[in-house]
N, C-alpha and C positions, 0 to 999 in steps of 0.2 A: 178886649171886654173890659169896662170900667165899671168899678163898684164905687166909686169916689162918692161921696155924701158932703154935705157942709162939713167942713173940717173943724176939729177942736181948736179955739183960739190958744195962741203959743205963749201969752204972755204970763200964764201962771207958774209955768214950770219948762226949762230945757228938754225935759223929758217928753213932753207934748209936740215937740219940735221935731225930734227924732221920731215920735211915732208915725207923725204925718209924712216924714221922709221915708220909713219904711215901708209905709203904705204905697206910696208913689213908686217905690223901688218893685214891689211885688206886682202892683197894676200894671207897669209896664211890661213885665215879664208875659203876662197874659195876653198883651197885645201882640205877642209873636205868635200866637195861635190863631189860625184862621178857625171860623166855627165847626167844621167837619174834624177837626184834629183832637177837640176837647175829649171825645170818647176814645182816644187812642191809649193804648198800653204800651209806651216805647221800652220799658224794661218789665219783664215778666213778673217779676217779684214785687213791684210795687203796684200801687193803685193805678186806675185810671186817672189820666190829666183832670178831669172833672171833678175828682174828688179833692185835688188841691185847689182848686177854686173856692170850694167851701169850708175848706179845713181852716184856712187861716182865720177866719172871723168868727168860726166856732170855736177855736181854740181861745181867741179874746174873749168871747161871750163865757164860756166854762170856766175862765180862768177869773173874771172880774165880777161876773152877776153877783155871787154871794158877797163880797164885801163890799158891792154898790147897792146891795137890797133890790136888785133888778128882775122883775118877773120875765118868763121867757116869753117869746111871741113866736116860737116854733121849735118846740122841744125834739119834734122828729128831725130836725135838721141839725138842731144840736148834737144828737147822738149819733147821726148818718156820718158828719163829718168829723167827729171827736177824735179818732185814731188812725193813725197812718200804720205801716206793716212794716216789722224788723225782718228782712230777708236771710234768715237763717235756716239751714237744713230744709231746704224746697218747700213743700206747702205752698205751692202757688195758688192764687186767688183764682176762682172760677165765675167770678160775676159777668154778666154781658152787659153791653151799651144801654139796653133796654131796661136794665135794672136801677138807673140813675136818672134823676130828675132832669128837665130840660135846662139848658144855661140861663135862659130867661127867670127860670124859678130860683137858681142859685144867685144869679145876680140882684134879684129882688131881696132875697134872704140876707145876703151881703149889706146892700144898702140899709135895711131897716136896722141890722144888728149895730152898724157903725152910727148910726143916728142914735140908737136908744144908748149906747156905750158912752157917745160923746154929750149927751145931754146929761145924763148922771153923773159924770165926770165933772161939768160944770156946776150942775146944781148943788152937788154934794162937797165941793171944793176939795175932790179927791186928788187933784193935782196942783193944790195951791204951792205958793213960794216955799213955806214952811211944810215941806212934804215928810209925813211919817214914813219912818226908815222901812216899815210894812209895805206902804203904799209904793214907794220907790223901787222896790224889790219885785213887787207884781209888774209894774210898767215895765219895768227892764226885761223881766222875763218875756213878756209880749214883745216887745222889740226885738229880742235877740231871736225868738223862737221865728218870727217873721224873716228876720235876716238868714237866720238858717235855712230855713225853706227857700228862700230865694236862690241860695245855692244848690238846693235837692232840685228846684225847678230847671235850673241850668243845666245840668248833666241829664235830667230826665229829656229836656229840649233837644240836648246834644244828640241823644241816641234816636230821635224823631227824624225820618227821612227828610231831606231837604225841602223836598216839593210840599211838605205838609206843615212848613211854618214860614212865617214872613221875616226875612232876615237876609242884609246885605251880605252878598259873598266878600269872602276873606282877601285883603289886596295881597299880591305877590309880594313876598318877603325872600330877601337874599340873606339866608341866616347862616349860611356858611358850615363847616364840620361840627361846630361846638368847641369848647373850650379844652385844652389837653388835661386829660384827667391827671390829678396830683394829690396828695395828700399832706395832712398837718398833724404834729404829735401835738396834743392835748395834756399838759402836766397834771398830776393828781390835784385834786382840788375838791370844793363843796359847791353841790349843785343843791338848789332850793326849788322844792316842788311845791305848787299850792301856794295857799296865801292865807294869813292869820285871821280868824274870826272877829278880832277886836277892832279891825278898819271896817270904816262903812263904805266898803268898795264892793261893787256888784261881783258878783260870781255865781256859776250854779254849783250845786251842792257838792260834785264830785272836785270842785276845786279848793274845797277848804280843807283845813288840817295841815298847816304848813309843816313840812318836812324836809329837813337838811342832811344830805346823803354825801360821805365822803367818796368820790369817784377817783378809782386808781387810774393811772396814765393809760392813755390808748391813742390810736392813731385814728382819723377819720378822713373821708373823701372831703376835699373844699368843696365840690360842685356835688348836686344829686345826679345819679346816673342818667344819662341822655339817651335819647332814641339811637343815635350813633353808636353809643358804646353797648346798648343793648342787643342791637342788630347782631354784634358778634356772639353773643349768648344764642340767639335763634339760629345763627349760621352753623353753630356748633353742635346742633341739634338737642340743645338743652331741654326743649319740650319733649324729647323722646328718650331721656336717660333717667329712669327711675332713682338713681342714688341722688340725684340732686334735689329731689323732692321729699317731704315727709310722707308717710304711708297715707294719712288722709288726704293730702292735698294731692298726691298722685292719683288716687282713686278720684277724685273731683275733675283733674284733669283727665283722666281715662273717658269719665262718663260723658263731660262736656265735649270732648274730643278738640279742647283747645291746644292750638297749635302757635299762636303768636299773641300779642297785646290785643286788648279789646278794640282799641282807637287805629290799628293798623289795618290795613287793606292790600292783600296781595294783587299788583297791579295786572299781571297778566294771569293770574288764576294757577300759577306754577307751585312746586314745593317750596313752602316758607322757609326750609332750610338751605336750600340752595344758593350758594353765593350769587348766582345770576338773578335771583328773583327781584324785580323791582316794586317799591312799596310807596303807596299812597298813605295818606293819612286823614282820617275823617275829623276833619275841623268842624265847629259849629255850623258854619255857611256852606261845608261840602267837602269834596274830597280834592287834598292838594298833596305835591310830592311830599314824601316823608320828612319832616324838618328833624334834621339831626340832631340840632343844637338843643332842641327842647327836652325838657326831663320826660322821661318816658313815665306813663301812666298804667300802672299795673295793679292786680291784688297783691294783698299779702303774702299768699303761696308763691305768686311768680316772682316776688321781689326776693322771698326766703330762697328760693330756688336758685336764683341768680348769684346771691351772695354764697351760697354753697359751692357753685360751679366756680367763682372767682376766689375761693378759698378765703373768705371773709365772713363777716356776720352784718344783721343789722343791728343798729345801735339800741341800747336800753333806753328807755325815757329819761333816766338820771345822765347818761352819758349824752344825748342830745342836747339837754339842757346845759351842761357843763360847757359843750362846744358851743354853744349859742349865746349864753347869757354870762360865762365865766370870763375872768380876765386874769392876766398873768401875776397882777400883783394881789388877787385874791377876793376882791370884790364883784359883786354881780352887777350886770345893768339891767335897765328894763326892758330894753330891747336889744339886739344883736348889735346894732350901730352905736348905741348910747341910751341917752335919756329923753331924747327929743321925740314928739310925737309923730307917728307913721306917715310918711308921704310917698308920693309916687316915686321917687328918686331911690327909696328905700327897697322897692319889690313890687312884683306883680301880684296886688291883691286890690280889694275894695272895687272891684266890677271894672277895673280899667280896660280889660279884654274879655273875649270869649273864651280864648285858648292862651295856651302857654306862651312864654317868651323866650330867648336863648338863656341857658342857664346863668352864662356870666353876663348879663344884661344890665345888673343893678350892683356894682361894685361899691356903691355907698351905704350899701345894706349889710356889708360884711360884719362878722363879729370882731371882738379883741384879737381873736387867734387868726382870723383871715378866713373861716368859713363863710361862703357867699352863699345866696339864695334861699335864707333858711326860713322867711316869713313870706308867704305867696308863692306862687308858680307852681304850686302842688303840696297837698298835704304830705308828711314824710311819716312812712311806715316805721314802728318801732317794734323791738322784740317783747315789749312788755304787755303782759295782760291786763287789760283794763278791770281795775278793782279800786276800793275806795284808800284815802289816803288815811293816816292816823285821825281817829276821832271823827269820822264821817257822820254827818248827820243829814237824813234824807230832807227834801221839802216836804213840810206838812201838807201843803197844797198840790205837790205834784211829786208823790212819794216813789214813784216807778220811773222818774225822770234817768236817774242813773242805775239804780240798784236793781232795776230789771235787767240791768246787762252785766253786772257782776256774776257772770255764769261761766267764765272761763274760755269763752267762744270768741270773745272780742278782743282786738288789740289797739292799743294807745296810737293815735296818729298826732303829729305836731307839727305847726308851722302855719298851713293855710295855702289855698288856692287862688286862681286869679278872680274866682267868684265869691271869696270870703271877705265880708265887710270888715273895714279896718278896727272897728270897735273889738273884734275876737282876735286882735293880735296880741292882746295882753298874754303875760309870760304863764299866767296859770291855767290858760284855757287850754282844755283836752278835747280831743275827737276821738271817736273810736268806730270801727266797722269790723265785721266778721271775716276772716281771711279767704273767702270764696266769692267775694263781692268785687267784680272787676270795673263797675262802671264810674266810680267816684274820681276824681281827679288826685289820684293818689300816687305819689313819687317816693323815692328811698335815696338812701346813699349807705353806704357801707363801713365798717369800722374794722380795725384789727387790734386785738388786745395783746 
C-alpha cells in the first residue's frame, strides 16, 4: 500500500530529506502486507495493523498542524489514529475488523494529510535553511516517531503467519554454535547518562538532564546471551522452578503457561525441557533450525530468571553505559567503537536484516573494554526502572511521551535491534518496556559485582 504524495522539496533543510526517507521506510513495510492482512492483530495487546497505516500520518498532523496553522481535513481520523496501546496488565482490546475503515479510505486520508502538511511546510518556510530550534525539534520528533514505528511494525509483522505477508525466505546460514562465553572486568569509573540541555542536539525529553555516576568495578559478559546458552536454562527446567522468578513474574509465567522464548518453536512437539527436544526458530520469513549463535530474544522477566539461575544479575543502566562507552583512561566515547558515525561493520542495526546475526559477527563494534555487540542485534534489558533524569522537563507538545511511563512498571533498554535506525544509536537514547512483553527484539547480558 502506497501513501506517497508529491514529496516536499529537500533543498530547504536536510531534515526534509530525512522525513522523506522515513516515509519511504514505513511505506515499504506496508508493502509486505497483502490486503487481507491489514485487519489482523498479530499481537493481542496491540492494535490491528490497519491502525498503524493511519497512525503515522495522524501523528504528524496532530503534531504539526498547530505550528503550521493548518485546518483539519478529517478530524475523525485524526482522533481514531492518534494513540497506540501500551501493553501493561492485560486489558486486551476488543474491537473487530468491521470497526475500522477500509484501506482505501485510510490511504486517501494519508495522501491528503501529506499533501496538506507538505504544502504548508513549503509555503510558510517552516523548514528553511535557518530553521528555528522549535521547528527543528518538531520535525525530528516526526521523523524519529516514524522510525520507531518502523521497528514496531517489524516485530508485529514478525508475529504474523508467514502466509499472511509478502517476504522472501531467509537464506540458509551456517551460523555454528556461537561465541564461547567469557567475561571482562570493568574498572571503577564515571558513566554519563543523558545529555545537557545547552547543546542544540535533538533528544527525547527523557534523554535530558545529564547525570554523571561513579560506577564501582564489575564483571560483564563480552557477548549477549545466545540462543545456545539460553537453551541450557530451558533444559535445566528453568521455566518450572519458581525460585528463579520474582513472584509477579512467576505468576505471569504460570498464567500464560510460558515454557520457552516467544521466538522458539519445539520442532517435534515434545517436552521443551527435554535435552532431546529439537528446536526451530520463528524468523521473519519462516521457521528455521534454532540459530544458536544469535542473541536470545526474551522478556525482562525471562532475562531476570536466567540471570538468577546463572547466579548473576542484569546490569544497571549506568553499568551498561560504563561498559559500552567508558575507557581505561577515563574519557567516554561517543559510540562503543569510538567517535566515527555508525556503519554496517559496527553492528546489526539500521534495517540491515529482518533477524539477528551471530553475537560475534561485528568485532569492529567492540567497546574500549572489549565488550561486543552493544549496538544493534537486540535491545538489551537492564535492571533499571525507567524514570526521569535530574531536571526532567516533559515536552510541552507531547507531555505524556515519557512521563506516562514513569510508573515503576517499565525497564530501561539500551543498544538497539536489527530494525533500529542508526539515528537512534546516540549514547543518550533510552528505550523501555514492561517486563511481561515478549515480542520485542529484547536481548540481554549479565554482570557480576
